[in-house]
N, C-alpha and C positions, 0 to 999 in steps of 0.2 A: 570566711567560714565562721558561723556563729559558734560560740563556745557551748560545750555540753556540760550539764551539771551531774554530779554523782554524790549521793548521800548514803553513808553506810553507818549502821548502828550495830555495834558488836557487844554482846554481853560479856562482862568480865567479872571474876571473883573479887572480893574485897582486897585480898593480898596483892592482886595485880594492879588495882587502883592505887594502892600505896606505892608500889614500884614506879608507876608512871608519875605520881605526884613528886616523888623524890628524884628520879633520874631525868625526867623530861626538861625541867628548867635548866639543869646543867648542860644537857645536850644542845638546847637552844642558845645558851650563852656562848658556847665555844664554836658554834656554826656546824657542829657535827651533822645536823639534820638538814639545815637550810642550804649549805654550800653545794652539795651535789644536786639538789632539787632545782636550784637556780639555773643550772646548766641544761635542764630539760626545757627546750624552747617551746613546748606546746602547752605548758601550764599557765593558767590565768591566775588561779588562787588555790591554796590548799590550807586547810585548817583542821586541827584535831582538838577535841575537848572531852572532858570527863563529865558524864551525866549521872548523878546519884539517884535521881527520882524522875521518872518519865511517864506521863507529864507531871509537872510539879503541881501538887495538890496540897495547899497549906492547911486545908480543913481536915485532911486525913492524918491519922497518927503515923509517925515515921516507922517503917518496917525495916529493922536492921538487917534482916535476911533478904531484902529485896535486891535484885540484881543491879549492879552498876553497869554502865555502858560506856564504850569508847565511841564517840561521834566523830566521823570524818566527813567534811564537806569540801568539795573541790569543783572547779570549772576548768575545762581543758579543750583543746582542739583535737579532733580526730575521734576514733572509736574508743570505747571503754576497754576493749581487748588490747589495743595498742598501748593504752595508758597503763594498764595493769602489767603487761609484759615489760614495759620500760621501768616501772617501779621495782619489779622483781629482779631485773637485770642490774639496775644502777644502784639501788639502795637496799639490798637484801638484809643487811645487819640492822638497819634502822627499822625496817618493817618487823623483823624478829623482836627488836626491843620494844616495839609498841604492841604488837599483836600476839607475841609468843604465849601469853597467858590467857588470851581470849578463848572463850568456850567454842570448841570445834574448829579452831584455826589449824589448817593442814601443814603449815610451814612454808618456806619459800624456795624449796629446791626446784620446783617446776611451777610454771605459771597457770597451767590448766586447773589444778586444785584450788589455787588462789582465786582464779576467775569464778569458779563454782561457789566458793565461799562468799565472794563479793556479790554474786548474783542473788544468793539466798538471803543476804543481810542488807542488801540495798533497798532503799525506799524511793518510790516514785516522787519526782519533784513536780509540783504543780506550777510553781513560780519561782524564779530566781532573778537576782539583779546583778549586773556586772558593770562596774564603773567605766571600764574601758574595754568593750567587747572585742576591739580589734588589736589590743595590746596584751601580749603574754608577759609573764614575769621577766623574761629575758629582754624583751623590747623595752619595758619600763626601766629596768636596771641600766640598759644602754643609753636611754634618753636622759636619765639622771646623771650618768657619767659624762655624756656629751655636754650637758648643761654646765657641769662643774669645770670641764675642760675649757669651754668657751669663756667662762668667767675668769679663769686663770689667764687665758690669752688676752682678754680685755684689760686685765689689771697689769699685764706685763708691758714690754717695750714695743710691741706690735711691729717689729722689724720683719723684713722678708724671710729671714731664717726662722723666726718665731711663727710666722704664718705658715710656712712649709711644714714645720713640725706639727702645728695644730691640725692642718688639713690631712697630713699623713696619718696621725692618730685617729682623727675623726672618721676617716674612711672605714676603719674597722668597726665603728659603732653604728654605721648607717645601714 
């Protein structure tokens, strides 16, 4: 199955942009956001960013009152509805931490209002690129773990017991 792209642009007030700038780096460092998302086996990529000026026009004078936006880009397997339901179910506090101050965000108690919010704030994607269209984040993480496991096996004693231990652990990664 080819991955599906989703691009969401959510307007946020200046004070919510400050909250994201302060809290998001801390959440990324301790794995608060990434750890549960890596367990969702249908995600290829997910990226958030703050946009202060859209589109950037260096010739225009900066308008301090212009809305800032939270940009979310993702690619995934399956339908958008399944993707949104999984996010609401698996990482509701993280979504609240990112979108709680977004203009018109309905909260994460139910997925239907979130689906409607995403539908109204999503933008059609004309083109997107995926480095590994057949590999999700889970598959990539498992491949890297298998590579490290194999390197440790090669550096070790290569005994029968070591081989059995390697193949037993490797089976969970295939």
